[in-house]
KEBA-204025 format. One record per residue (C-alpha): x negated, y negated, z. Coordinates in Angstrom, 2 decimals, always signed. Example, Ala and Ser with C-alpha at 12.3 -4.5 7.8 and 13.67 -1.06 7.14 Angstrom:
BEGIN
-12.30,+4.50,+7.80
-13.67,+1.06,+7.14
END
This chain:
BEGIN
+5.88,-17.69,-0.08
+7.27,-18.86,+3.28
+4.91,-20.68,+5.62
+4.73,-17.89,+8.21
+3.82,-15.34,+5.55
+1.06,-17.65,+4.27
-0.36,-17.84,+7.80
-0.26,-14.07,+8.22
-2.00,-13.47,+4.87
-4.73,-15.92,+5.90
-5.15,-14.41,+9.37
-5.19,-10.88,+7.95
-8.13,-11.79,+5.70
-9.97,-13.82,+8.33
-9.76,-11.17,+11.06
-10.36,-8.09,+8.92
-6.83,-6.72,+8.92
-6.01,-6.61,+5.20
-8.04,-7.53,+2.09
-7.15,-7.85,-1.58
-8.37,-4.64,-3.23
-11.39,-5.00,-5.56
-11.59,-8.64,-4.57
-15.08,-9.22,-6.01
-13.67,-8.34,-9.44
-10.71,-10.65,-9.12
-8.50,-8.16,-7.30
-5.50,-6.16,-8.45
-1.97,-7.41,-7.97
-0.06,-5.69,-5.16
-2.89,-3.37,-4.11
-4.57,-3.93,-0.75
-7.35,-2.52,+1.42
-7.14,-2.29,+5.20
-10.17,-3.75,+6.95
-11.85,-2.78,+10.25
-9.00,-4.08,+12.41
-6.26,-3.19,+9.94
-7.23,+0.45,+9.73
-7.08,+0.71,+13.53
-3.63,-0.91,+13.65
-2.45,+1.40,+10.88
-3.87,+4.48,+12.61
-2.18,+3.52,+15.88
+1.20,+3.10,+14.16
+0.87,+6.49,+12.47
-0.17,+8.16,+15.72
+2.74,+6.60,+17.62
+5.18,+7.68,+14.88
+3.79,+11.24,+14.93
+4.11,+11.36,+18.71
+7.75,+10.26,+18.52
+8.76,+12.44,+15.58
+6.74,+15.64,+16.05
+5.21,+15.99,+19.51
+8.30,+14.78,+21.39
+10.66,+17.08,+19.46
+10.36,+20.85,+19.70
+12.29,+21.26,+16.44
+10.05,+19.18,+14.15
+6.80,+20.38,+12.53
+4.25,+18.60,+10.35
+3.12,+18.89,+6.75
+0.54,+17.29,+4.47
+1.55,+17.98,+0.86
-0.57,+17.18,-2.19
-0.14,+13.91,-4.05
-0.08,+15.67,-7.43
+2.65,+18.26,-7.88
+3.97,+20.45,-10.69
+5.71,+18.18,-13.24
+8.86,+20.28,-13.00
+9.28,+19.05,-9.41
+10.07,+15.60,-10.76
+12.40,+16.98,-13.40
+14.34,+18.84,-10.71
+14.46,+15.84,-8.37
+15.77,+13.54,-11.09
+12.79,+11.20,-11.03
+11.78,+11.83,-14.65
+15.20,+10.85,-15.95
+16.58,+8.43,-13.39
+13.79,+6.81,-11.33
+14.12,+3.48,-13.08
+14.44,-0.21,-12.31
+16.27,-2.73,-14.53
+13.62,-4.82,-16.32
+14.08,-8.12,-18.16
+11.44,-10.28,-19.89
+11.14,-14.06,-19.97
+10.21,-14.64,-23.63
+8.59,-18.00,-22.87
+6.19,-16.91,-20.11
+5.92,-13.23,-21.04
+6.55,-12.32,-17.40
+8.73,-9.39,-16.45
+11.26,-9.26,-13.65
+13.73,-6.95,-11.99
+17.08,-8.16,-13.24
+18.93,-7.40,-10.00
+16.31,-9.24,-7.92
+16.61,-12.33,-10.12
+20.30,-12.36,-9.24
+19.59,-11.76,-5.53
+17.17,-14.69,-5.48
+19.69,-16.89,-7.29
+22.29,-16.08,-4.62
+19.76,-16.79,-1.86
+18.96,-20.15,-3.48
+22.65,-21.04,-3.57
+23.00,-20.14,+0.09
+19.96,-22.21,+1.09
+21.59,-25.17,-0.70
+24.71,-24.75,+1.42
+26.80,-23.22,-1.37
+27.88,-20.19,+0.67
+31.06,-19.46,-1.30
+29.20,-19.47,-4.61
+26.47,-17.26,-3.12
+29.07,-14.78,-1.84
+30.71,-14.69,-5.26
+27.39,-13.90,-6.99
+26.55,-11.24,-4.38
+29.92,-9.57,-4.98
+29.32,-9.62,-8.73
+25.92,-8.02,-8.16
+27.43,-5.27,-6.02
+30.00,-4.57,-8.75
+27.28,-4.55,-11.42
+25.33,-1.90,-9.54
+28.43,+0.31,-9.56
+29.17,-0.30,-13.24
+28.94,+2.38,-15.94
+26.25,+0.27,-17.63
+24.53,-1.71,-14.84
+21.96,-3.22,-17.19
+24.60,-4.86,-19.35
+26.38,-6.11,-16.22
+23.13,-7.61,-14.85
+22.52,-9.34,-18.20
+26.01,-10.82,-18.17
+25.56,-12.28,-14.68
+22.18,-13.80,-15.59
+23.76,-15.52,-18.59
+26.94,-16.60,-16.82
+24.90,-18.12,-13.99
+22.30,-19.53,-16.39
+19.47,-18.15,-14.27
+16.16,-19.51,-15.52
+12.70,-17.97,-15.49
+11.02,-18.60,-12.11
+7.70,-19.49,-13.76
+8.67,-21.10,-17.07
+11.99,-22.66,-16.16
+13.23,-21.42,-19.54
+16.53,-19.72,-20.30
+15.26,-17.24,-22.89
+15.70,-13.62,-21.83
+15.38,-10.23,-23.50
+17.98,-7.55,-22.94
+17.83,-5.62,-19.65
+16.37,-2.13,-20.02
+15.26,+0.74,-17.79
+11.63,+1.00,-16.70
+10.41,+4.28,-15.15
+8.36,+3.66,-12.02
+6.17,+6.78,-12.03
+2.44,+6.67,-12.78
+1.44,+9.38,-15.28
-1.98,+11.00,-15.63
-3.59,+14.06,-17.23
-4.19,+17.33,-15.42
-7.46,+18.97,-16.44
-9.18,+18.37,-19.80
-6.05,+18.74,-21.95
-4.62,+15.34,-22.87
-1.14,+16.77,-23.30
-0.99,+18.12,-19.73
+0.88,+15.36,-17.89
+1.16,+15.04,-14.12
+2.49,+12.23,-11.99
+1.34,+10.48,-8.86
+4.17,+11.16,-6.45
+6.65,+8.28,-6.10
+7.79,+9.61,-2.70
+6.63,+12.15,-0.12
+10.02,+13.83,+0.33
+9.72,+16.30,-2.55
+6.56,+17.82,-1.08
+8.63,+18.65,+1.99
+11.53,+20.13,+0.02
+9.41,+22.49,-2.08
+7.67,+23.68,+1.11
+10.89,+24.19,+3.07
+10.70,+27.99,+3.06
+6.94,+28.07,+3.69
+7.19,+25.76,+6.70
+10.34,+27.34,+8.12
+9.01,+30.90,+7.95
+5.42,+30.28,+9.09
+6.42,+27.93,+11.93
+9.14,+30.44,+12.90
+11.77,+27.72,+13.06
+15.52,+28.24,+13.17
+17.90,+25.62,+11.89
+18.29,+22.83,+12.72
+14.67,+21.76,+12.40
+12.67,+19.02,+10.70
+9.49,+18.64,+8.65
+7.53,+15.39,+9.05
+4.86,+13.92,+6.81
+2.81,+10.75,+6.46
+1.25,+10.16,+3.08
+0.56,+8.01,+0.05
+3.10,+7.33,-2.67
+2.85,+5.31,-5.87
+5.37,+3.23,-7.80
+4.64,+1.12,-10.85
+6.81,-1.74,-9.63
+7.93,-4.31,-12.20
+7.35,-7.11,-9.71
+5.30,-6.32,-6.62
+4.83,-9.20,-4.21
+5.32,-10.59,-0.72
+1.97,-9.29,+0.50
+2.15,-5.63,+1.62
+5.96,-5.56,+1.65
+6.15,-4.28,-1.92
+3.02,-2.70,-3.37
+2.21,-0.16,-6.06
+0.27,+2.10,-3.69
+1.74,+2.55,-0.22
+2.26,+5.01,+2.62
+5.48,+6.57,+3.82
+6.37,+8.14,+7.16
+9.16,+10.60,+6.43
+11.03,+13.39,+8.16
+13.55,+15.73,+6.54
+15.88,+17.38,+9.05
+17.42,+20.63,+7.77
+20.72,+21.78,+9.24
+23.90,+23.73,+8.71
+26.51,+22.01,+6.51
+29.03,+20.30,+8.76
+26.44,+19.23,+11.35
+25.05,+16.33,+9.35
+27.22,+13.56,+10.83
+26.11,+14.23,+14.41
+22.47,+14.50,+13.31
+22.76,+11.28,+11.32
+23.98,+9.37,+14.39
+21.37,+10.96,+16.66
+18.46,+10.05,+14.39
+19.95,+6.62,+13.79
+19.69,+5.88,+17.51
+16.20,+7.38,+17.81
+14.76,+5.43,+14.91
+16.03,+2.05,+16.03
+14.80,+2.73,+19.58
+11.32,+3.53,+18.24
+10.93,+0.10,+16.67
+12.18,-1.63,+19.81
+9.82,+0.44,+21.96
+6.98,-0.81,+19.76
+7.76,-4.31,+20.99
+9.80,-5.55,+18.03
+12.43,-8.05,+19.12
+15.88,-6.39,+18.83
+17.53,-9.55,+17.52
+15.30,-9.32,+14.44
+16.47,-5.79,+13.61
+19.80,-4.60,+12.25
+21.48,-1.70,+10.48
+22.75,-2.28,+6.94
+24.96,+0.26,+5.15
+24.33,+0.76,+1.42
+26.84,-0.81,-0.95
+26.08,+1.94,-3.46
+24.84,+5.44,-2.63
+22.10,+7.28,-4.51
+23.16,+10.30,-6.49
+21.97,+12.66,-3.75
+23.47,+10.89,-0.69
+26.83,+10.93,+1.11
+25.69,+8.38,+3.71
+22.85,+5.87,+3.74
+21.88,+3.03,+6.05
+18.76,+0.92,+6.33
+17.02,-0.62,+9.29
+16.38,-4.17,+8.17
+13.98,-6.67,+9.71
+14.26,-10.45,+9.46
+11.04,-11.11,+7.55
+10.01,-14.68,+6.64
+11.56,-14.03,+3.21
+14.87,-12.86,+4.72
+16.46,-9.61,+5.87
+14.65,-6.76,+4.09
+14.64,-2.97,+4.26
+12.15,-1.45,+6.68
+13.35,+2.15,+6.98
+16.07,+4.25,+5.41
+18.29,+6.93,+6.92
+20.01,+9.17,+4.37
+22.34,+12.15,+4.47
+21.18,+14.00,+1.35
+23.48,+17.09,+1.51
+21.98,+20.17,-0.19
+21.18,+18.35,-3.43
+17.38,+18.64,-3.32
+17.16,+22.29,-2.28
+19.84,+23.29,-4.80
+18.00,+21.45,-7.57
+14.68,+23.12,-6.76
+16.35,+26.52,-6.56
+17.89,+26.00,-9.99
+14.70,+24.76,-11.66
+12.22,+27.11,-9.96
+14.34,+30.25,-9.86
+13.29,+30.73,-6.20
+15.77,+31.01,-3.34
+15.86,+27.92,-1.12
+18.66,+29.12,+1.13
+18.46,+30.05,+4.81
+19.78,+33.14,+6.59
+21.24,+32.34,+10.01
+20.65,+35.42,+12.23
+23.17,+34.29,+14.86
+26.01,+33.47,+12.48
+24.96,+36.28,+10.11
+25.46,+34.09,+7.07
+23.32,+32.57,+4.33
+23.65,+28.98,+3.19
+21.68,+26.15,+1.59
+20.83,+23.64,+4.33
+21.96,+20.04,+4.30
+19.33,+17.37,+4.97
+19.22,+14.17,+7.01
+16.19,+12.05,+6.09
+14.37,+9.27,+7.90
+11.97,+7.36,+5.65
+9.88,+4.43,+6.89
+7.40,+2.37,+4.90
+4.14,+2.25,+6.84
+2.87,-0.90,+5.13
+6.20,-2.63,+5.70
+6.02,-1.59,+9.34
+2.56,-3.18,+9.58
+3.87,-6.40,+8.03
+6.85,-6.41,+10.39
+4.58,-5.99,+13.42
+2.34,-8.85,+12.27
+5.34,-11.12,+11.62
+6.92,-10.28,+14.96
+3.68,-10.63,+16.91
+2.41,-13.86,+15.33
+2.62,-16.72,+17.83
+1.21,-20.22,+18.08
+1.07,-21.87,+21.50
-0.94,-24.31,+23.58
-3.09,-23.47,+26.59
-4.39,-26.40,+28.66
-4.08,-28.68,+25.65
-5.84,-26.22,+23.36
-3.82,-24.77,+20.47
-4.27,-21.09,+19.76
-2.97,-18.35,+17.47
-2.19,-15.02,+19.09
-0.94,-11.65,+17.88
+1.28,-10.34,+20.67
+1.06,-6.72,+19.55
+2.09,-3.87,+21.81
-1.12,-2.88,+23.67
-0.88,+0.70,+22.38
-0.79,-0.57,+18.79
-3.46,-3.26,+19.04
-6.68,-2.54,+17.07
-8.72,-3.06,+20.24
-7.11,-2.28,+23.59
-9.77,-4.33,+25.37
-12.81,-6.52,+24.87
-15.79,-6.70,+27.23
-17.84,-9.89,+27.65
-20.90,-10.76,+29.73
-20.53,-14.31,+31.02
-24.15,-15.05,+30.06
-26.83,-13.08,+28.22
-29.08,-12.70,+31.26
-29.21,-11.60,+34.91
-28.30,-8.02,+33.97
-24.79,-8.96,+32.85
-25.09,-7.66,+29.24
-26.38,-4.32,+30.52
-23.51,-3.98,+33.02
-20.99,-5.05,+30.38
-22.27,-2.37,+28.00
-21.91,+0.24,+30.76
-18.26,-0.74,+31.26
-17.72,-0.75,+27.50
-19.08,+2.80,+27.18
-16.87,+4.00,+30.04
-13.74,+2.46,+28.51
-14.49,+3.94,+25.08
-13.69,+7.34,+26.58
-10.07,+6.16,+26.75
-9.44,+3.68,+23.91
-11.04,+1.40,+21.34
-13.09,-1.45,+22.83
-14.84,-4.53,+21.43
-18.08,-5.91,+22.90
-18.87,-9.58,+22.29
-21.56,-11.80,+23.79
-21.70,-14.54,+21.14
-20.23,-18.02,+21.54
-18.51,-19.73,+24.43
-15.97,-17.85,+26.52
-13.21,-19.96,+25.00
-14.19,-18.99,+21.46
-14.47,-15.33,+22.42
-11.00,-15.42,+23.93
-9.57,-17.07,+20.80
-11.12,-14.45,+18.52
-9.57,-11.69,+20.58
-6.19,-13.48,+20.75
-6.10,-13.61,+16.95
-7.08,-9.93,+16.77
-4.25,-9.01,+19.14
-6.55,-7.66,+21.87
-4.37,-7.51,+25.01
-7.09,-7.47,+27.69
-10.46,-9.22,+27.97
-12.88,-8.11,+30.68
-15.63,-10.46,+31.84
-18.74,-9.45,+33.74
-19.96,-12.43,+35.79
-22.08,-13.25,+38.82
-19.52,-11.84,+41.23
-19.59,-8.55,+39.33
-23.26,-8.21,+40.15
-22.46,-8.77,+43.84
-19.29,-6.78,+44.54
-18.62,-4.73,+41.37
-15.39,-6.50,+40.39
-14.62,-7.98,+36.97
-12.01,-10.41,+35.67
-9.29,-8.99,+33.41
-7.52,-11.62,+31.31
-4.04,-11.03,+29.92
-3.69,-12.04,+26.26
-0.10,-13.25,+26.45
-0.14,-15.19,+29.72
-3.93,-15.91,+29.90
-3.70,-15.09,+33.61
-6.69,-13.31,+35.17
-6.92,-10.64,+37.84
-9.96,-9.51,+39.77
-10.29,-5.72,+39.47
-12.97,-3.23,+40.60
-14.85,-2.12,+37.48
-14.12,+1.55,+38.16
-10.36,+0.81,+38.18
-10.19,-1.17,+34.93
-9.02,+1.73,+32.73
-6.17,+2.56,+35.14
-5.25,-1.13,+35.35
-5.05,-1.38,+31.54
-3.03,+1.83,+31.17
-0.50,+0.64,+33.76
-0.21,-2.82,+32.20
+0.19,-1.30,+28.72
+3.07,+0.92,+29.80
+4.91,-1.98,+31.36
+4.39,-4.39,+28.46
+7.29,-6.22,+26.80
+7.19,-9.05,+24.23
+7.16,-12.47,+25.89
+7.02,-10.67,+29.25
+10.79,-10.15,+29.02
END
């Protein structure tokens, strides 16, 4: 795992952002819990996404569909038959891998060794294999031609490549033969509720349905902290429109989604669009927003033009009409769909990677999370300079006042330097200190996390000061 990712994993545990799930029992691979600070960061991201996708658009409504759905939903969507990854076993170690990812990592290793032409050749072979009639056989051939060895054992002793379905199955009710699935994506809950949402919200096309929710995938190899996990959250919006309007909508949402990440303080040079080499069976266009993680450029969010595939499939399998009657055009048609789908946990990891900074202040090294103030777990911290002379009482009064506006941390333990460092690592953008001058003239010091500069502000104006500074914030003060 790259050095930066190691540091982020350590900081996340130390500061209560993210913990290994069931840690006291040894944990579970690729399942994580969000701690006191992590849950606040996560909630802020979700709230900011909802604001951008629902509240700022008069043609998008919300939904919260159930995790468990009728099994026929997954038959209609194609997940039961085709939601597979190519799996291969290392006979020596017993470990299982995704065959295509083994090849990707081999190409990355070649490139890191300066063998760019060889890496490009392998990447082209991989792209061709994914388009092949039998991708699994093509993956196997590449692994053998390149003599790719097991990452753990170093052995060259592979099984054949075979499909592995990623859905978690369970039983519904007391009957053991009544199988249901934990949803592998949130999109299908939106599709099956298209008519319900459209009619009850009195929406005319084009309009969208947005949802944030849990999804589950039994990944063959889940790793790289919260980038790839078996339980995760998605932030999705399906935009329903008249056939023929999908290209304009695709470009419009493409611009909006990239802007959202930049507005959250992510450095634009670490973001890019990447068109799919191979389209899913339901898509006519697909591009990903990728972020330059410590482990390379990886998918953060997908934008897909799904045509009418999903609604047509559900109409066929359910026997219920999923079409829309346009009262202005006086015609009935099955809507096309443009989808935006962002991984919430990947977004959290991106924000931590982008915000993580190490610098030196007056000869003292520090670690700081330069998160956007509106995303930070605590918007402000309040400190009394000393635990006497009425300063703690006045600091608590200011804390209570600020809690009417945003989340605040109170801390009176340790030296001021240590308190500042704790808040820097937590990403807290503003630290407010009540000191002797406060008791005389009612002003406090407000310290900026990124610059460490301090301003003297009347206590009654602190909330306004913080709101103004938050709105004008940019990474690195750029």
